[in-house]
C-alpha positions as CSV (number, residue, x, y, z in Angstrom):
1,X,176.9,23.7,102.2
2,X,173.5,25.0,103.0
3,X,172.0,27.6,100.7
4,X,172.0,31.1,102.0
5,X,168.5,32.5,102.6
6,X,167.9,36.3,103.1
7,X,164.9,38.5,103.7
8,X,164.8,41.5,101.4
9,X,162.6,44.1,99.7
10,X,161.9,44.3,96.0
11,X,163.2,47.6,94.6
12,X,162.6,47.2,90.8
13,X,161.1,44.7,88.5
14,X,161.3,44.0,84.8
15,X,159.5,40.9,83.3
16,X,160.5,37.9,85.4
17,X,163.5,39.6,87.0
18,X,163.5,41.6,90.2
19,X,166.1,43.6,92.0
20,X,166.1,42.8,95.7
21,X,167.8,44.8,98.5
22,X,168.9,42.5,101.3
23,X,171.5,43.0,104.1
24,X,172.9,46.1,102.5
25,X,173.4,44.9,98.9
26,X,171.4,44.3,95.8
27,X,170.6,40.9,94.2
28,X,169.3,40.4,90.7
29,X,166.6,37.7,91.3
30,X,164.5,35.5,89.2
31,X,161.0,34.5,90.4
32,X,160.5,30.8,91.2
33,X,157.6,29.3,89.1
34,X,156.1,27.9,92.3
35,X,155.7,31.4,93.7
36,X,154.0,32.7,90.6
37,X,151.5,29.9,90.2
38,X,150.5,29.5,93.9
39,X,148.9,33.0,94.0
40,X,145.8,34.4,92.3
41,X,147.3,37.9,92.3
42,X,147.5,39.6,88.9
43,X,150.7,41.1,90.2
44,X,152.5,38.3,92.0
45,X,155.5,40.5,92.8
46,X,155.5,44.3,93.1
47,X,158.0,46.9,94.1
48,X,157.9,47.1,97.9
49,X,157.2,43.5,98.4
50,X,158.9,41.8,101.3
51,X,160.5,38.6,100.0
52,X,162.6,35.6,101.0
53,X,165.4,34.8,98.5
54,X,168.0,32.2,98.0
55,X,171.4,33.5,97.0
56,X,172.6,31.6,94.0
57,X,175.6,33.7,93.0
58,X,177.6,36.7,94.1
59,X,174.9,39.2,93.1
60,X,172.1,36.8,92.0
61,X,169.3,35.1,93.7
62,X,165.8,33.5,93.4
63,X,162.6,34.7,95.1
64,X,161.2,31.8,97.1
65,X,158.4,33.5,99.0
66,X,156.5,36.8,98.9
67,X,155.2,37.9,102.3
68,X,151.7,39.0,102.8
69,X,151.1,42.6,101.8
70,X,150.0,45.1,104.5
71,X,149.1,47.8,102.0
72,X,148.9,48.4,98.2
73,X,148.6,51.2,95.7
74,X,146.5,49.7,92.9
75,X,144.7,50.6,89.8
76,X,142.6,48.6,87.3
77,X,144.9,46.8,84.8
78,X,145.1,48.6,81.5
79,X,142.8,46.9,79.0
80,X,141.6,44.4,81.7
81,X,139.7,46.6,84.1
82,X,138.4,43.6,86.1
83,X,142.0,42.8,87.1
84,X,144.0,44.6,89.8
85,X,147.4,46.0,88.9
86,X,149.5,46.6,92.0
87,X,151.8,49.5,91.4
88,X,153.6,49.1,94.8
89,X,153.2,47.2,98.0
90,X,153.9,47.6,101.7
91,X,154.0,51.4,101.6
92,X,153.3,53.6,104.6
93,X,152.7,56.9,102.8
94,X,151.4,57.9,99.4
95,X,152.9,61.3,98.6
96,X,150.7,63.1,96.0
97,X,152.9,65.5,94.1
98,X,151.3,68.3,92.1
99,X,152.6,71.6,90.8
100,X,151.4,75.2,90.8
101,X,152.0,75.6,87.1
102,X,153.6,73.7,84.3
103,X,151.5,71.5,84.6
104,X,148.7,73.3,86.5
105,X,147.4,72.2,89.8
106,X,144.5,69.6,89.4
107,X,142.6,69.1,92.6
108,X,140.6,66.3,91.0
109,X,143.7,64.2,90.7
110,X,144.6,64.9,94.3
111,X,141.2,63.5,95.3
112,X,141.6,60.4,93.2
113,X,145.0,59.7,94.9
114,X,143.5,60.4,98.4
115,X,140.8,57.8,97.7
116,X,143.3,55.3,96.3
117,X,145.4,55.7,99.5
118,X,142.4,55.0,101.7
119,X,141.4,51.9,99.7
120,X,144.9,50.5,99.8
121,X,145.6,51.3,103.5
122,X,148.2,54.1,102.9
123,X,148.5,57.4,104.7
124,X,148.4,60.2,102.2
125,X,150.4,63.4,102.1
126,X,150.4,66.2,99.5
127,X,153.3,68.1,98.0
128,X,152.6,71.3,96.1
129,X,155.8,71.8,94.1
130,X,157.2,74.6,91.9
131,X,156.3,77.2,94.5
132,X,158.9,79.5,92.8
133,X,156.3,80.0,90.0
134,X,154.0,81.9,92.3
135,X,150.6,81.1,93.8
136,X,147.4,82.5,92.4
137,X,144.1,82.9,94.3
138,X,142.7,79.5,93.2
139,X,145.9,77.7,94.2
140,X,145.9,79.3,97.6
141,X,142.2,78.4,98.1
142,X,142.9,74.8,97.1
143,X,145.8,74.6,99.5
144,X,143.7,76.0,102.3
145,X,141.0,73.3,101.6
146,X,143.3,70.4,102.0
147,X,145.1,71.8,105.0
148,X,141.8,72.3,106.7
149,X,141.0,68.6,106.2
150,X,144.1,67.7,108.2
151,X,146.4,66.2,105.5
152,X,150.1,66.6,105.7
153,X,150.9,69.2,103.1
154,X,154.3,70.5,102.0
155,X,154.9,73.6,99.8
156,X,158.2,73.0,98.0
157,X,160.4,74.3,95.2
158,X,162.9,71.8,93.8
159,X,164.5,74.8,92.1
160,X,165.4,77.0,95.1
161,X,165.1,74.4,97.9
162,X,162.0,75.8,99.7
163,X,160.4,73.2,102.0
164,X,162.9,70.4,101.1
165,X,164.2,70.0,104.7
166,X,160.7,69.5,106.1
167,X,159.8,67.1,103.3
168,X,162.9,65.0,103.7
169,X,162.3,64.8,107.4
170,X,158.8,63.5,106.7
171,X,160.2,60.7,104.4
172,X,162.6,59.4,107.0
173,X,162.0,56.1,108.8
174,X,159.2,54.7,106.7
175,X,158.3,53.7,103.1
176,X,156.8,56.3,100.8
177,X,155.8,56.5,97.1
178,X,155.8,59.7,95.1
179,X,153.1,59.8,92.5
180,X,151.3,62.3,90.3
181,X,151.2,63.8,86.8
182,X,154.3,63.8,84.6
183,X,156.3,67.0,84.9
184,X,155.3,68.0,88.4
185,X,158.9,67.4,89.7
186,X,158.9,64.0,91.5
187,X,162.3,63.0,90.2
188,X,163.7,66.5,90.6
189,X,162.6,66.5,94.2
190,X,164.3,63.2,94.8
191,X,167.5,64.4,93.1
192,X,167.6,67.4,95.5
193,X,166.9,65.1,98.6
194,X,169.3,62.3,97.4
195,X,171.8,64.0,95.1
196,X,173.6,60.7,94.3
197,X,170.5,59.3,92.5
198,X,170.9,61.5,89.5
199,X,167.5,60.6,88.2
200,X,166.6,61.5,84.6
201,X,164.3,64.6,84.3
202,X,162.6,66.3,81.4
203,X,161.1,69.8,81.0
204,X,157.4,70.2,80.4
205,X,156.5,70.2,76.7
206,X,156.1,73.8,75.4
207,X,153.6,72.6,72.7
208,X,151.2,70.8,75.0
209,X,152.0,72.3,78.4
210,X,152.0,68.8,79.8
211,X,154.8,66.9,81.5
212,X,156.9,64.4,79.7
213,X,157.7,60.9,81.1
214,X,161.2,60.9,82.4
215,X,160.7,58.0,84.8
216,X,159.8,54.8,82.9
217,X,159.4,52.4,85.7
218,X,158.7,52.2,89.4
219,X,161.8,52.0,91.6
220,X,162.5,52.0,95.3
221,X,165.5,53.8,96.7
222,X,167.2,53.5,100.1
223,X,166.8,56.8,102.1
224,X,167.9,56.0,105.7
225,X,168.1,53.2,108.2
226,X,164.3,52.5,108.0
227,X,163.4,54.8,105.1
228,X,162.7,53.9,101.5
229,X,161.2,56.1,98.9
230,X,159.7,55.1,95.5
231,X,159.7,57.1,92.3
232,X,157.0,56.3,89.8
233,X,156.1,57.3,86.2
234,X,153.6,60.1,85.7
235,X,149.9,59.1,85.6
236,X,147.5,60.9,83.4
237,X,144.3,59.5,85.0
238,X,144.2,57.3,88.0
239,X,141.6,54.5,87.7
240,X,140.2,53.6,91.1
241,X,140.2,49.8,91.9
242,X,137.0,48.2,93.2
243,X,135.2,51.5,94.0
244,X,131.5,51.6,93.5
245,X,130.0,55.0,92.9
246,X,127.4,54.4,95.7
247,X,130.3,54.3,98.2
248,X,132.2,57.3,96.9
249,X,130.9,59.7,99.6
250,X,132.5,57.5,102.3
251,X,135.9,58.7,101.0
252,X,135.0,62.4,101.6
253,X,135.4,62.9,105.3
254,X,133.7,66.3,105.3
255,X,130.5,64.6,104.0
256,X,130.2,62.1,106.8
257,X,128.2,64.3,109.3
258,X,125.5,64.9,106.6
259,X,125.1,61.4,105.1
260,X,122.2,60.4,107.4
261,X,120.4,63.7,106.8
262,X,119.3,63.1,103.2
263,X,115.8,62.1,102.4
264,X,116.9,59.1,100.4
265,X,119.0,56.3,101.9
266,X,120.9,55.8,98.6
267,X,121.3,59.4,97.8
268,X,123.9,60.2,95.2
269,X,124.2,63.8,96.6
270,X,124.0,65.1,93.0
271,X,120.3,65.5,91.9
272,X,118.0,64.2,94.6
273,X,115.8,66.7,96.6
274,X,116.3,67.3,100.3
275,X,120.0,66.3,100.1
276,X,121.9,67.3,103.3
277,X,125.2,67.2,101.5
278,X,124.2,69.6,98.8
279,X,122.7,71.9,101.4
280,X,126.0,71.9,103.3
281,X,127.8,72.8,100.1
282,X,125.4,75.8,99.5
283,X,126.0,77.0,103.1
284,X,129.8,76.7,102.6
285,X,130.2,74.0,105.2
286,X,131.6,71.7,102.5
287,X,134.1,73.0,100.0
288,X,132.6,73.7,96.6
289,X,135.9,72.6,95.1
290,X,135.8,69.2,96.8
291,X,132.1,68.8,95.9
292,X,133.0,69.5,92.2
293,X,135.7,66.8,92.4
294,X,133.2,64.4,93.9
295,X,130.6,64.9,91.2
296,X,133.3,64.4,88.4
297,X,134.6,61.2,90.0
298,X,131.1,59.9,90.6
299,X,130.1,60.4,87.0
300,X,133.3,58.7,85.8
301,X,132.7,55.5,87.8
């Protein structure tokens, strides 16, 4: 009897074992050594990978092949910054989840995720959660900035349901990953959209004002016929994979019209004289908020 081969998608991984969703059911799969050793990838298998498996039991299988990835969300490996750690693969959308308060909105993190999305070939979207806590002036100004740049932006409240219908409609029919700080409400949003998930959630710490890690691993969930959504642990700081500071301005679309107007070809847009980008910031043609984020990221690279 011929072995049964199936095409599937990796939904969760732990060590050398991976859960694969194929033809409407889940298989607990081991990774064949030949697959692991024929790739130079630091992460040979990631959540979201399209794979070919051999069924070797009622609910068990073996991964025989990992298909070529069309997109990745990556960061430098912890403690080994020269190696790429793939957080998830083959995603269409990176949904950047932030909150108004508890924890406070941090536009710098939004920019880091926007850059990571472009590097990895993902389309970004932004969710501003906990709308029930009320917007202050700086929050409203930040929202206006990102809306003016053309990003899909959703104002939601997982508590009272505001914006959830529009957000769920956005998630349908493609693969998305929700990412952001701990405590911003990623798992709570998914619980409201998919009540059967019953994902574990934690309140923000009263002593630190920071979110606590409720999600401990990356996991992909079936949403609809062609829709999958990935929940991920909170990230304090997102390291940017293979980004040189000299190229950072390329990831700020509003700077593009001014890059050829600087006196120096390799202008950092921070301290050089006759910088067209800084002049645009002073005139209000480039958001001061975004420029501040740019300088902070530049200095961190």
